[in-house]
N, C-alpha and C positions, 0 to 999 in steps of 0.2 A: 238132397238135390244136387250136389257137387258132384254126386256119383252121374245123376243122369243127364248133366250140364255134359260132362265130359262124355259123356257116350255120345250122347249127340253131337259133339263135333267130330268126335273119332267116324262117327256115322257118315257125316255129311260127303265128305270126297267121294263115297262108294257111291251113295247117292246121285251126286253129279255126275260121276264116269256112268251112271245107267241112264242119263239124260244126255249124253252129249251133242245128240245128232239136234241139228239147229231145226230142223222141221217136227219133231219130238218136243222142243223148247217153246216152238210157237204154239203146238195143238195145248202144251198144258197153260203156258199163259193165257192163250183165247180163251180156253176154259173155266181159269182161275176168275178172270175178268169177269164172264159169264157166271158163273158161280156166283160170286159178290153182288153182282148188279141185281141179279136176279132174286137174294136173299132179304137185300135191301128194299126191292121192291114189293116183296111178300109182306113187308110189316108197314110198307107207307101204303100199299094198295089193300084192299079187301080180298084179296086174292090169294090164300095159302096155298095154291094148287101149285104156286109160282115156287115154293120149298122142293117139291118134287120134282121140279124141271129143272131148278138148278143142283138137286143133286143130281140127275141124269144127265147134265152138258159137262159136271164137275168129273163124271168119269168117263163120259163116253169119247171125249174128243181125248185125254191124254190117253184113255187106253186105244184109241186109233194109231195115236204117235207111236205109244211103243209096240203095237204089233205091226206098222206097215213102214214105219222111217227107223226107229231104234232096232228093231225085231228081237224085242228080251219080255222078260217078264216083269210087272211091278213086282217090289218088296211089300207092297201093302198087306198081306199076309201071313207075314215072318214077324213083322215090325210096323203095327199099324201108328202107333202115338208116333213114332219117330219117323213114319213117313209121311205123316201129314205137318208136323213141324217143321220137315224138311223141305214140303211143297211152298208152307207159306216163306220158305228163307229162301227159294230158289225163284219164289214168286219177285219178291225184293229185291235179289239182285239181279235179275232181267229188267226189274222197273227202273232199277238205278245205272244199269249199264256197264255192273262190275261183273257180269256171269263168266265173260270169256278169262278174265284175269282169275277168279276162282276155279275153273275149268283147267288152265295150266298149272294151277299152284296142286290141284288134286292129280293131274297125270303126271305131274315130277314126283308125288309121291311112291309111287310104282316100284 
């Protein structure tokens, strides 16, 4: 477990650099917020189709961010578990207004 956590912490600066564009960050944040909202609604309301809508939205908006704002590819294919965990971390850092501080630290690691 310690090895996995250290791998996650080592991967996060590269993940941040791949998400440094403000437009990409906004689309990731909106996509994640809609994902969480739709998943919650799927369990509150009797509409399990909302799970599909949540997954679609959760991939569509970040995909647009990478394609049109960041101009890069997602790491999702090569390190899916680390990407999901880093996405949660990015969401929390954005929600708590620590994202710019973390980005500066990631840029300084070059």
